[in-house]
Every structure is written in C-alpha cells, then in structure tokens.
C-alpha positions in Angstrom: 63.1 -61.9 -10.1 61.5 -60.8 -13.3 62.1 -57.3 -14.6 59.1 -55.5 -16.0 59.2 -55.4 -19.8 59.2 -51.6 -20.1 62.1 -51.4 -17.6 64.1 -53.9 -19.7 63.4 -51.9 -22.9 64.4 -48.5 -21.2 67.5 -50.1 -19.7 68.5 -51.4 -23.2 68.0 -48.0 -24.7 70.2 -46.4 -21.9 72.9 -49.0 -22.5 73.0 -48.3 -26.2 73.8 -44.7 -25.5 77.0 -45.5 -23.6 78.4 -48.8 -24.8 80.7 -47.1 -27.4 82.4 -45.0 -24.6 84.2 -48.1 -23.2 87.3 -49.9 -24.5 89.8 -52.7 -23.8 91.8 -51.0 -21.0 88.8 -49.8 -19.0 88.3 -50.7 -15.4 84.7 -49.9 -14.8 82.7 -49.4 -11.6 78.9 -49.6 -12.1 77.1 -48.0 -9.2 73.6 -49.3 -9.0 74.3 -52.1 -11.4 71.0 -53.8 -10.5 70.2 -57.5 -9.8 70.6 -58.3 -13.5 74.0 -56.5 -13.8 73.0 -55.7 -17.4 75.6 -53.0 -18.3 78.6 -54.9 -16.9 77.6 -58.2 -18.6 77.2 -56.3 -21.9 80.5 -54.4 -21.5 82.5 -57.4 -20.2 84.0 -58.5 -23.5 85.2 -55.0 -24.3 86.7 -53.9 -20.9 89.5 -55.2 -18.7 87.4 -55.5 -15.5 84.1 -54.5 -14.0 82.9 -54.0 -10.5 79.3 -53.5 -9.6 77.7 -52.0 -6.4 74.1 -52.6 -5.7 71.7 -53.0 -2.8 70.5 -56.3 -4.3 72.5 -59.5 -4.9 73.0 -60.4 -8.5 70.5 -62.9 -9.9 72.5 -63.9 -13.0 75.8 -65.6 -13.7 78.7 -63.1 -14.0 81.5 -63.0 -16.6 85.0 -63.9 -15.2 86.1 -60.2 -15.3 83.1 -58.9 -13.4 82.3 -59.0 -9.6 79.5 -57.4 -7.7 79.3 -56.2 -4.1 76.1 -55.8 -2.1 76.2 -52.3 -0.6 74.0 -49.3 -0.1 75.2 -46.3 -2.1 76.0 -44.3 1.0 78.0 -47.1 2.7 81.7 -47.0 2.7 83.2 -49.2 0.0 86.5 -50.8 0.5 87.9 -49.9 -3.0 91.3 -48.5 -3.6 91.6 -44.8 -4.7 92.1 -44.1 -8.4 91.3 -47.7 -9.3 88.8 -47.1 -12.1 89.0 -45.5 -15.5 85.3 -45.1 -15.8 82.4 -45.0 -13.3 78.9 -45.7 -14.6 75.6 -44.8 -13.1 72.7 -45.7 -15.3 69.5 -44.4 -13.9 70.8 -44.6 -10.3 72.0 -41.2 -9.2 68.3 -40.2 -8.6 68.3 -42.5 -5.6 70.9 -40.3 -3.8 69.3 -37.5 -1.8 70.5 -34.1 -2.8 71.8 -33.5 0.8 74.3 -36.3 0.2 75.0 -35.8 -3.5 78.2 -33.7 -3.4 79.8 -36.0 -0.8 78.7 -39.0 -2.8 80.3 -37.5 -6.0 83.5 -36.8 -3.9 83.6 -40.6 -3.1 83.3 -41.4 -6.8 86.0 -38.8 -7.7 88.4 -40.5 -5.2 87.9 -43.8 -7.1 88.6 -42.4 -10.5 92.1 -42.2 -11.9 93.2 -38.9 -13.3 91.3 -38.2 -16.6 88.9 -40.9 -15.6 85.2 -40.3 -16.4 81.9 -40.4 -14.6 79.1 -41.4 -17.0 75.6 -40.9 -15.7 72.1 -41.3 -17.1 69.4 -39.6 -15.0 65.7 -38.8 -15.5 65.2 -35.1 -15.8 62.7 -33.2 -13.6 60.1 -33.2 -16.5 60.1 -37.0 -16.4 58.6 -37.3 -12.9 55.0 -37.0 -14.1 55.5 -39.6 -16.8 57.4 -42.1 -14.5 54.8 -41.7 -11.8 52.0 -42.4 -14.3 53.8 -45.4 -15.8 54.5 -46.8 -12.3 51.5 -46.0 -10.1 48.6 -45.7 -12.6 49.6 -48.0 -15.5 51.7 -50.4 -13.4 54.3 -50.7 -16.3 57.3 -49.8 -14.1 58.3 -51.1 -10.6 56.5 -48.8 -8.2 59.1 -49.2 -5.5 61.9 -48.1 -7.8 60.0 -45.0 -9.0 58.8 -44.3 -5.4 62.3 -44.5 -4.0 63.7 -41.8 -6.3 65.0 -38.9 -4.1 65.9 -36.2 -6.7 65.5 -35.4 -10.4 68.8 -33.8 -11.3 69.2 -31.5 -14.3 72.5 -30.8 -16.1 72.9 -27.3 -14.4 72.6 -28.9 -10.9 74.9 -31.8 -11.9 77.5 -29.4 -13.2 77.5 -27.4 -10.0 77.7 -30.5 -7.8 80.4 -32.0 -9.9 82.6 -28.9 -9.8 82.2 -28.8 -6.0 83.2 -32.5 -5.8 86.4 -31.9 -7.9 85.1 -33.1 -11.3 85.1 -31.2 -14.6 81.7 -31.5 -16.4 82.3 -32.3 -20.1 79.0 -33.3 -21.7 75.2 -33.4 -21.3 72.7 -34.6 -23.9 69.1 -35.5 -23.6 67.5 -38.6 -25.0 64.2 -40.6 -24.7 62.1 -37.7 -25.9 64.0 -35.2 -23.7 63.0 -37.1 -20.5 66.5 -38.4 -19.7 70.0 -37.0 -19.7 73.4 -38.5 -20.5 75.8 -36.5 -18.5 79.6 -36.9 -18.2 82.4 -35.4 -16.0 86.1 -36.0 -15.8 88.6 -36.1 -12.9 91.3 -33.6 -13.7 
C-alpha cells in the first residue's frame, strides 16, 4: 500500500516535532500507528519498547522492540495498567468521536504510569477546509482518511476533556502554519 507523497511529508514533519521527547527508558504506546508504523520505527533505537495499535495490519518489517496489534480505537485492549511512560497519537485523535473522547482518554490514562505523558498532534478546526480541499478536490491526501475524521479538537477542548479524564494538560503549541497542534498532558 503506497502512501500519498503529501501524507508522507506531513507525517515526517509531525514526527520531527516529537522525536526529542523520547529517551532510552521509555515504553511507548502509539495509538493509530498506521500501516507503516513510522513513528515507532523511527523511535525504536531510542526507546526501550514500543507497542502500536491500528485498524490496519503493519505493511513493513518491525524492529525487535516494537510490536503492533490490530484493533479499533474503541475496542478493549488487553494491555496492563500503568505499562507505558508515553502514549503517542500523531494525527489520530480526530478519528475518535467527541461523544467517546473522555472515556477514550480515561482508557489511555489507565495505561500511563504516574507522571507518564500523552503526546498528541491533531489538526485544528481551521484546518478542515484545507484538508478537505487537499483530499477531495486536489486528490493529494487519502480521501477516506480525511472523510473519516470525526472531530477537530482545539487545545481548550482537549484541556477540558483531559482534566475530566484525570490528566493534567501541560503544553499546547501550533505548527504547520497554525493548522495543527502539538498537545501534551501528564498523568498525576
């Protein structure tokens, strides 16, 4: 399965934003890792272990310290509580409907060890028109991925949901011309 060039470029730019946040002792869960498992493959040499969750099977060989499970986001995952130092969601939270978002964040909170961090990149509401144009008119992005997006979360909404789910929001920064947000929260 070939990834459209623009998606590969945007994915690389997202990854550059977060790679320095990971270190040798980290046990990382990547929710929505994608069929190419890009983030975990890139992080593998710098982390202790990585686990990916995605609706698609991986299409690439995986490093020895990375494994991937095929699951829907809202499925129950058989993962032990407090088993990750970091949970990563690069451009995937927008596929979780707002009605389920707080419960979903609670599920992630349960998996984080104390002081563990949730690291999210998400398109902001102002990106919808641009993404729709790139996907549906110009055919530069995968139409099904853009069409499946359920919600465009902003930092205010993310902060409120995180607090309700038992997380402490700690940072929010925009990037890619203000169309995306890097947002982080920590389990107390």
